[in-house]
N, C-alpha and C positions, 0 to 999 in steps of 0.2 A: 757402943763404939768399940770396935776391935782394934787393938794396937798390934804392931809387929816390931820385932827387933831388927836392927839394921846397923850398918856402918856408914857414917856421914863423912865423905871426903871433900875437903875444901882447901883453900889456900892456907888455912891455919893448921891443916893436918887431918888425920883420920881419928874419929871418936865413935864409940858405940852409942846408939841412941834408941829410944823408944819412939815409934812414929805412928801416925794414923792420918786418915783423911777426915777433914771437917768440911763437908760440902764440897766445893771445888778447890779446896786448899789442902796442900800436903803440909802436915805439921811434923817436923823432925827435931825434937828437942826445942831449942829456941828459934829454929829456922822456920819460916813460913814461905811457901812457894805456890803460886797459882798453877793449877793443872795445865793451863794453856801454854805455860813456859817450859813444860817438861818434854824432853826428847827421850824416848825409850830405846834401850839397846839390850840385847841378850847375848849370852855366851856361856863359856864353861865347857871343859872337855869331859871330866868324870861326873861332875855334879852340875845341875842347871844353875845359871846365875842370871839375875835380872838387875839392870841398872837404870835408875831414873836420873837423867842428866839435865842441868840448867846452868844459866849464867847468873852470878850474884850481882849485887848492886854496882860493883866495881868492874863488871864485865869479865870476871874470872870464872873458870869452869868449876862446877861442883857436882857431886853425884851422891846418890843414896843407893846402897846395895842391901836388900833384905838378906838376912843371914842363912836361914834354913828353908827347905821346901815348904814347910808350914807357913813361914812368913811370906814367901812368894805367893802362896795360895790366898793369903789374906789380902795382899795387894790386888791380885786379880779379881777378887770378889768385892772388895770395898772401894776400889778406885771409882771416881765419878764417871758418868756416862761419856763426857767429852774426851776422857783419856782411854776408854775401853778399846776403840779401834786400834790405837797405837800399841796397846798391850797385847791384845788377843792375836792379831795377825802375825806379828813376829814370833810369838810363842809357839803358835801352830807350825809356822814354817821352820822354826828351829828343830822341832821334833822330826819333821820330814828331812831336813838337811843333815841331822845327826845320823839318820839311817843311811842316807846317801854317802856321807863321809865314811861311815863304818864299812860300807861296801868297798869304797876306794881303798881304805887302809888294809882290809883283808887281802886284797890282791896286789898291794903295792910292791911287795918284795919280788913277786913273779914278774911284775910289769916294769921294774926299774930299768932294765937294759932297753926295753922297747921305748920307754919314755925318753931315756937319754938319746937314743937314736932319732926319735921323732923330733925332739928339740934341736938336735944338731942338723937334721935334714930340712925341717920346715918349722922352725921355732915360732915365727910370727903367727902362722895359722893355728898352731897348737895353743898358744897363749890366748888367741881370740876365742877358741873353743872353750877353754877353761873359764874365761871371763863370762862367757854366755851361760855358765852353770850357776852364777850368782843371782839370787832372786832380785827382782826389780825393787822390792821393798827394802832389802838390805842395802842395795846401792843408794837408795834415797836416804836411808839413815846415815850412811857413810858421808854423803854430801852434806847433810844437816849438821853433823858433828864437826866436819871440817869448816863449814860456814861459821859455826859458833866460835871457833878459834880464830878465824880470820876477822870476825866482828870484834873480838876482844882486842885486836891490834888497833882498832879505831878507824875513823874517817870513812866509814862505809855507809852509803845512803840508799834507802829503799823507796824514796819519794823525791819530788822536786822535778824541775824542768828537764834536767839532764837524764834522770832515771826514766821519766815519761817518754823521752825521745828514744832511748835505747829499747824500752819495752814496746813502744809502738812499732818500731821497725822489726824487732825480734819476733813479735807475735805473727807477723806476716810470714816469716821464714819457718815457723814451727807449727803451723796449722796442721792438725791431724796427728801430731806426734804422740807417742805413748808416754812422754814425759810432760809434767806440768812445770813449765819453765818459770824461773824467778830471775829477775834482772836487777843488778846492783851497780852503783857507780862509786868508785873509790877515789877520794881526793889524793892524787899522787901525780907528780909531774912527768913520770916516765910514760913513754908511749907504749902502753901495754893493755892487754885484755887476756883473760883466762877463763877456762871452763872447769867445773868440778862435777863429780858424778851426780846423777839424779836430776840434771837440768838446771844447774846454777851457773850463771854467767856474770862475770865481774868485768867492768870496763873502767880504766883509769881516766881521770880528767885530762891527763896529758895527751891521750889518744884522741879524745873528743876535740881538743884544740887543734890537733893535727889534721883531722878529717875535714876536707874542704866541702863536702856535700853529704846529704843523706845516703847517696849511693855508695860512697866510700865507706861509711860506717856499716852499711848493710853488707858490704864485702867482707869486712872483718868479722861481723856477727855470724855470717853464713859459714865461715871457716870454723869459728869456735863452736857453733852448734853441732857441727859434724864430729867434733871431738867427743861431744856428749852422745850423739846418736850412735856412733860406732864403738862406744865404751873404751875409747883410747886411754882415758885416765886409769881405768881398772886394769887394762892390759899392761900399761907402763908400770903400775904398782906391782903387779905380779912379776914382771920382769925384774924389778928392783929388789923385791923382798922374797921372791921365790915361793916354794910350796907352803911355807909357814903362813904367809899372808893369805894365800888361797884358802887354806883350811880354817884359819881364824875368821875370815870374812864370811865364809860359807856357813859357819856355825853361828854367826852373828856377833862374835867377839871383836868389835871394830874400833874400840876407843884408841888403842895404840896406833892402828893404821890410819885413823882419821887425823891424829896429831902429825904423823909423817906427811900426809897429803896436804894438810893446811900449811905446813912448813915449806913444801915444794910449790904451792900454788903460785902461779905467775912465773915460775922459773923452771917448770918441768919441761924436759927435752923429749919430744916425741921422735920416733924413728923417721927416716926419710920416707918410707912407705906410708906411714900414718899421715905425714904432712901432705904428701901428694894425694892421698885419699881424701883428706879434708878439703884440699883445694878443688879436686874434681867434683866431689859431691856437693861442695859449697856452691860451685857454679850452677850445678843442676838445681839446687834449692832456690837460688835466685831466679832461675828461669821458670821454675814451677810457680813462684810467687809473682811472675810477670814483671820482674825487676831487671833492668839492663845490667848484665854482669860486668860491664867495663869499669864500674866503680871499684871492684876488687882489684882489677889490674892496675888502675890508676894509683891506688894506695900502695900496692906492691912496688910499683916503679918509683913512687915518691920516696919511700923508705929505702929502696935500693940505692938511690942517689945519696941519701943521707949516710947510708952505711959506707959508701965509698968516699964521702967527702970529709969535711973538716971536723965535724962533730962526732962524738962517740956514738956507736950504734944504739938506736933506741931499744927499749926493753922488749917490745913485741917482735922486733927483728932478731934480737940476740937469742930469744927462746924459740923462735920460729925461723930457722935458717933461710935466708933469702939469697938467691943466686940468679944470674942471668938465665940459666937453663930453666929455672922454675918459672920465671916470667914468660919465657918462650913456650913452655908447656901449657900455661893457662891461656896465652894468646891463641895457640893452636886449637885448644879445646873450644874456645869461644867461636873461633872462625869455623870449626868443623860442625858446630851445633848452633846455627843461627836461630835466634828467637825473634820472629817478626812481631809478636804481640807484646814483647817486653818494652817497657817505657822507663824514662828517667824517674827516679824516686823522689817524692816530695814528702815533707814532714811538717805537720802543723805546729810542732813544738820546736823546730830547728832554730829559729831566730831567738826565741826565748831561752833556749838551752845555751846558745853561744853567749848571750848577754849575761846569763847567770853563772857562767863558769868562773871560779875564783882565779885571780891573777896568779901566774906562775911564780914560784919562789925564785928570787934572783940568785 
């Protein structure tokens, strides 16, 4: 049994520990963690850093950081087979990414004026290109860490009639995607849904109550899926945090960025261009799945009326700006690209989902 020195960070603080793997269990001092509960992240600018992250019994984030290169080597050699893919792939990509970032930094001074002019002239396209440089595996890690922090806030379900309904519809919209989507339902009365990097979609129970048909829910999911497919969350993150976030994520040092993303989840404001793109490509996704896209339009119109009426604007509308012009654009798109094969959507779980929804808090 080979041990390694590490720092254990938890809600109680940070302490040095001697750690080892015992079968499929990580043993760090008095802490025992199943390897299946560990999320791996890598980082460090001058020296390589490896982090083994998990949630404790109270749902709080904890992590173990091997201290020296020799300790990291021990982890890579001794970790159980189930953890090896999560360890080896990010570690290899980190080396490649460090060479890439070194090349960037070497020419950064000479390119500063050009970069500034590029962002001023065509910032959205430049940010999209930068987001495209981030490896898919790093994007997935970012989403997993953000999801862990959203889970820690509670009321998140990955099973049940509501989740099955969302997953059933969502899978039709994401067939053939490079992402392996995961679908969650959050017990929250706000009319809201949001996407996180790597293919994570969360729908609030308030929105499920508001949706009058599977087609309306499909319209919402089609829009949110396009925020994932077009990497809008990454692009918005780069816009908010700038070059520092880009370099950190590219190197794999994503813990702080994940915390920011989890904090913004559900309230992130995308640009008008991103929203229009998610609408346009969402309609196309519905048509590819042979689902009539008028459900998206019906849901927009319904919430548009609520936005102008007596009640406060629902969460999904407040974070996804709704205007008459937007409804007109979607209407024009549907009329310009008729889908004769598209049919109204049905769901085998719809009635059970509606019956199982918890009552709204008064």
